[in-house]
C-alpha positions in Angstrom: 19.4 -20.4 -22.7 16.0 -20.1 -22.3 16.1 -18.5 -18.8 12.6 -16.9 -18.6 10.9 -20.5 -19.7 12.9 -22.1 -16.9 11.3 -19.8 -14.3 7.9 -20.8 -15.5 7.1 -23.5 -13.2 8.8 -21.5 -10.4 6.9 -18.8 -10.7 3.2 -20.6 -11.3 4.0 -22.2 -8.0 4.0 -18.5 -6.2 0.2 -17.1 -6.0 2.0 -13.7 -6.0 3.0 -13.8 -9.5 -0.7 -14.8 -10.5 -2.3 -12.4 -8.1 0.2 -9.5 -7.8 2.9 -9.3 -10.2 1.8 -10.7 -13.7 -1.5 -8.6 -13.6 -2.9 -5.9 -16.6 -0.9 -4.7 -19.6 2.8 -5.5 -19.3 6.4 -5.4 -21.7 8.7 -8.0 -21.5 12.3 -6.0 -22.3 14.9 -7.8 -23.9 12.2 -11.2 -24.2 12.6 -11.8 -28.1 14.7 -14.9 -27.4 12.4 -16.4 -25.3 9.5 -14.2 -24.8 7.1 -14.4 -21.3 4.3 -14.2 -24.0 4.4 -17.9 -24.7 3.3 -18.5 -21.3 0.6 -15.6 -21.1 -2.4 -18.4 -20.5 -0.4 -19.8 -17.4 -0.5 -16.1 -15.8 -4.5 -15.6 -16.3 -4.6 -12.1 -15.2 -2.4 -10.5 -18.0 -4.1 -8.5 -20.1 -0.9 -8.2 -22.6 2.4 -8.7 -22.9 4.3 -7.0 -25.3 7.9 -8.5 -26.1 10.4 -5.6 -26.7 14.0 -6.3 -28.5 16.7 -4.4 -30.6 14.0 -3.2 -33.4 12.1 -1.8 -30.8 14.8 0.9 -29.4 17.2 0.9 -27.0 16.1 -0.9 -23.7 18.1 1.7 -21.6 16.0 4.5 -23.0 12.8 3.0 -23.6 12.5 6.5 -25.3 9.0 5.9 -27.2 7.5 4.6 -24.2 5.5 7.2 -22.2 5.6 7.9 -18.1 3.8 4.8 -16.3 2.4 3.3 -19.4 2.7 -0.5 -18.3 1.4 -2.4 -15.3 4.2 -4.4 -15.3 7.6 -4.8 -16.7 9.6 -7.9 -17.1 13.0 -8.5 -17.7 14.9 -11.5 -18.1 18.8 -11.3 -18.8 18.9 -8.2 -20.5 20.1 -5.8 -17.6 23.8 -6.8 -18.2 23.8 -6.1 -21.8 23.3 -2.5 -21.0 26.0 0.4 -20.8 24.4 1.6 -17.7 22.0 -0.6 -15.9 21.3 2.2 -13.1 19.8 4.2 -16.0 18.2 1.2 -17.7 16.3 0.6 -14.0 15.4 4.2 -13.5 13.8 4.2 -17.1 11.9 0.4 -16.6 10.5 2.4 -13.0 9.5 5.3 -15.4 7.3 3.5 -17.8 6.1 1.5 -15.1 2.4 2.8 -13.4 2.1 3.3 -10.1 1.1 0.0 -7.5 2.8 -2.1 -10.7 5.5 -4.4 -10.0 9.0 -4.4 -11.9 10.3 -8.1 -12.3 14.3 -8.3 -13.5 16.4 -11.4 -13.6 20.2 -11.3 -14.4 23.3 -14.0 -13.9 25.0 -14.1 -10.5 28.8 -13.6 -10.8 29.6 -16.7 -8.9 27.2 -19.2 -10.5 27.7 -17.9 -14.1 30.7 -16.0 -14.7 32.1 -18.4 -12.1 35.0 -16.4 -11.3 36.2 -15.1 -15.1 35.1 -11.6 -16.4 35.3 -10.3 -19.3 33.0 -13.5 -19.2 33.8 -16.4 -21.3 29.9 -17.9 -21.5 28.6 -14.4 -23.1 30.9 -11.6 -24.9 28.7 -9.3 -24.4 27.9 -9.2 -20.7 28.8 -5.8 -19.9 28.9 -6.2 -15.9 28.7 -8.9 -13.0 26.0 -8.8 -10.9 26.3 -10.2 -7.2 23.4 -9.7 -4.1 26.4 -8.1 -2.3 29.9 -8.4 -1.5 32.4 -6.2 -0.2 34.7 -7.1 -2.5 34.5 -9.2 -5.9 36.8 -11.0 -8.2 34.9 -9.4 -11.0 36.2 -5.5 -12.3 33.1 -4.6 -13.2 30.7 -6.2 -10.5 27.6 -4.7 -9.2 26.3 -4.9 -5.8 22.5 -5.5 -6.6 21.9 -4.2 -2.9 23.5 -1.0 -4.0 22.3 -0.9 -7.3 18.6 -0.9 -6.1 19.2 1.5 -3.1 18.8 4.9 -4.9 15.1 3.8 -6.1 13.9 2.4 -2.9 12.1 5.8 -1.9 9.8 5.4 -5.2 9.5 1.8 -4.9 9.1 -0.9 -2.7 11.7 -4.1 -2.6 9.4 -6.9 -2.5 11.5 -9.7 -2.8 15.9 -10.2 -3.8 16.4 -14.0 -4.5 19.2 -16.1 -5.5 18.3 -19.1 -8.0 20.4 -21.3 -7.1 17.9 -24.4 -5.9 19.0 -26.3 -9.4 22.8 -25.3 -9.5 25.5 -28.0 -8.7 27.8 -26.5 -6.9 29.8 -29.8 -7.0 30.6 -29.7 -10.7 34.0 -28.2 -12.3 33.4 -24.6 -14.1 30.7 -25.0 -16.8 27.8 -22.8 -17.8 25.1 -24.5 -16.3 22.7 -22.4 -17.9 23.1 -24.7 -20.9 21.2 -27.3 -18.9 17.6 -27.6 -19.3 17.2 -26.8 -15.1 19.7 -24.2 -14.0 18.9 -20.7 -13.7 22.3 -19.5 -12.4 20.9 -16.3 -11.7 19.5 -13.2 -9.3 16.0 -12.3 -9.3 14.5 -8.7 -7.8 10.9 -7.6 -7.9 10.2 -4.1 -7.1 6.7 -2.3 -6.4 6.3 1.4 -7.6 4.8 3.3 -4.7 1.6 5.4 -5.3 1.4 8.9 -5.5 -0.6 8.3 -1.7 2.1 6.5 -0.4 4.8 8.4 -1.0 2.6 11.4 0.4 1.6 9.3 3.7 5.2 8.1 4.1 4.2 4.3 4.6 1.7 1.9 3.1 -1.4 1.4 5.1 -4.8 -0.3 4.3 -7.6 1.4 2.8 -9.9 1.7 5.8 -12.5 0.6 3.6 -15.1 -1.9 5.9 -16.2 -5.1 4.6 -19.5 -6.5 4.1 -21.5 -7.3 6.9 -21.5 -10.7 6.5 -17.4 -11.0 6.9 -17.6 -8.5 9.8 -18.8 -11.2 11.7 -16.0 -13.0 11.1 -13.3 -10.4 12.1 -15.0 -9.5 15.1 -15.3 -13.2 16.4 -11.4 -13.2 16.1 -11.7 -10.2 18.3 -14.0 -12.1 20.9 -11.8 -15.2 20.6 -8.8 -13.3 21.5 -10.2 -11.3 24.5 -12.0 -15.0 25.7 -8.5 -16.4 25.9 -6.7 -13.7 27.7 -9.5 -13.5 29.9 -9.7 -17.2 30.6 -6.0 -17.2 30.8 -6.0 -14.2 33.5 -3.0 -14.6 36.1 -1.6 -17.5 34.0 1.7 -16.7 32.1 1.3 -18.7 28.7 4.0 -21.7 28.1 4.3 -22.5 31.7 2.5 -25.7 32.2 4.1 -28.7 31.8 1.9 -31.0 33.8 1.2 -34.4 32.0 -1.5 -34.1 29.4 
């Protein structure tokens, strides 16, 4: 159903989606049935978002898109339709600019397929997904942690969430994505590391000094901490249980 639409209220209440993830020029892979572009004004730092679907080319390869072309890549419920999800992710990361974000939503196998594969709710699903299990009931199950592991030298895993806050576990087997509220999925977000970050083998602050009027505040934090330590010298913390 309208899985991208269901995510909008949740995402618009998270400042990271507004300030970091949906920033600049992006692409919405597989988004034609329910495009992110419908809600562009709710994420004011989006410059543009291209809706990519079958007529634009195979989402597994994105062969017409140059490396590092987009500031963010979004995909809602497309990865499970690819013949090779790992190759798809590799190319989605390829077209992402350094320091850009890849935001992907996929169905969770227990919340969506609910113990039956091939899927009776969507016959085109080629794989099921779970965050991590030792064993799955699905013969085509993919552990998301294992799927992402090969890319985590090039990318930082920013977020990995089970989207079950509106899932009703007390219901019998039923495709809850048919309802207006249930996402029944997994969302993961990767940030593509910069060349400097890869070279430094870590993500460090820029080292740029703040303006003079801000230095007063930062230095006062240091002075306040020093004063508290001096005042409490010889008195270990959280040991005074005398009456107030």
